N, C-alpha and C positions, 0 to 999 in steps of 0.2 A: 894442053887439055881444053876440050870444048864441052859445052853443056850436053850436046848430043852424043858425046862419047862416055858420059857417066853411066854407070850401072851399079846395082847393088852387089855387095860382096858375095862370094861363093857360099852358099848355104843360108843366106839371109832370107831368101824367099822360098817358102815351101809350097809346092803345088797342092791344090786341094783334092779331095776325093772325088773321083768321077762316078757319080751316082747314076743308077739305072742303066748301066751298060752291059747287063747280062750276068748270068750266074758265075761265069768264070772270072769276072772282074772282082768278085768278092762283095760288091754292093749292088747286086741286081735285084729284080723283083720288087721287094718292098723298100729298097734303097736305105737300109739301116734304120727304118722307122718302126720295125716290129710289125705285128699283124693289124689289129683294128684299134679303134679308139681315137680320142681327141688328138693325140700327138701324131697319129698316122695321117691325119687329114691336112690338107693345105689350108693355112690360115687358122688352124686349130690350136690356139694357145691363149692363155689368160695372163693378166698382169701379175707381177711378182707379189706374193702375199695373199692372192685371191683364195678364199676358202669356200667356194661354191655358194655364195650368198650369205653365209654366216659372217658375223662381224669379225673381221680379221684381228689377229693377235695384237698388231701394232696399234689398233684403234681401241681394243678392249682395255689395254693397260693404261693406268693413269699417267698423265704428263708430269714429269718431275724435273725440276730445274737442277742447277749445278752450283754448289757452294764449295769453293776451294778451301781445303783444310789449312793450306799454307797461308792464305790471306789473313787468317785469324791471328797468326803469329808474327806477321810483318806489318810495318807501319811506314808511312811516308812523312817526311818532315820538310817543310818549305824553308828557304833561306832566311826569310825575315823572322822565323820562329827561333832561330839559333841565337838571336840577340836577347831573348827573354831570360834564360838561366844566368845566374851571377857567378856560377862556379868557374874556376880557372880552366879546368879540363871538362869538356862535355862528353859524357858517355851515356849508355842506355839507362843506367841507374839514375843519373841526374835528370834525364828526360822523364822517367817514370815518376820521380819525386815531384817534378814540376807540372804533372798532369798534361804533358805535351804528347805522350803516347800512352796507350792502354797498359795496365799493369802486367798483363800476361805476354807482352811483346818480347820476341826473341831477337828479331832483326829490325834494324831501322835504316832507311835509305834517305839521304838528303837529296832533294831535287831542286833544280833551278827554277824557282818560282818566287817572285819578289826580289828584293835587293838586300844586301848586307853591307853595313858600313863599319861594324865593330870587328876587330880582330879576335877570332875565336880559335881554340885548339880542340880538335875532335879526336876522339880515341874509340876505336872499335865500331865505327859507323861506316856503312857503305855510302859512297858519294858518286853522283853522276858526273860525267865529264864537264858539263857546263857549270855545275855547282862547284866543282873543284877549282875551276879557273876563277870563279867569282870569290871564293873564300880566300884563295891565295892572293888575289888582287887587293883584297881588303887587309892583307897583312896576317891572315890566319894560317894555321898549319893542320895537316891531317896525318894522324898516326894510325896505321892499319892494325 
């Protein structure tokens, strides 16, 4: 097979309409543009959203940001913060009691930021790959 032998598959390329080739061709006279008006003229088109000089809708509406509803229920915890609680098993309730995460938190994820030297036992917390390796290297364990 050579580059000059390659061609698109059958049916992949569709031939375009042949406009302005007479009445019998189906797209004669006005070539499918209708009678008069801006759209019938060559070059007669405006940008998307143009409303004839009136302030367009996308500019009339106020700009509103985005606040994730899920972000209010999730929290991140750094590795060195796991050494703060004195409980044998660290779960979400222990973290809430120690003010390490907000009271309304539903999910907590431990990220690899900082170092951990103490062996800790985690229960019901999400852990990143790097944080998992660091916890297990320090002698800790993770229970899903």
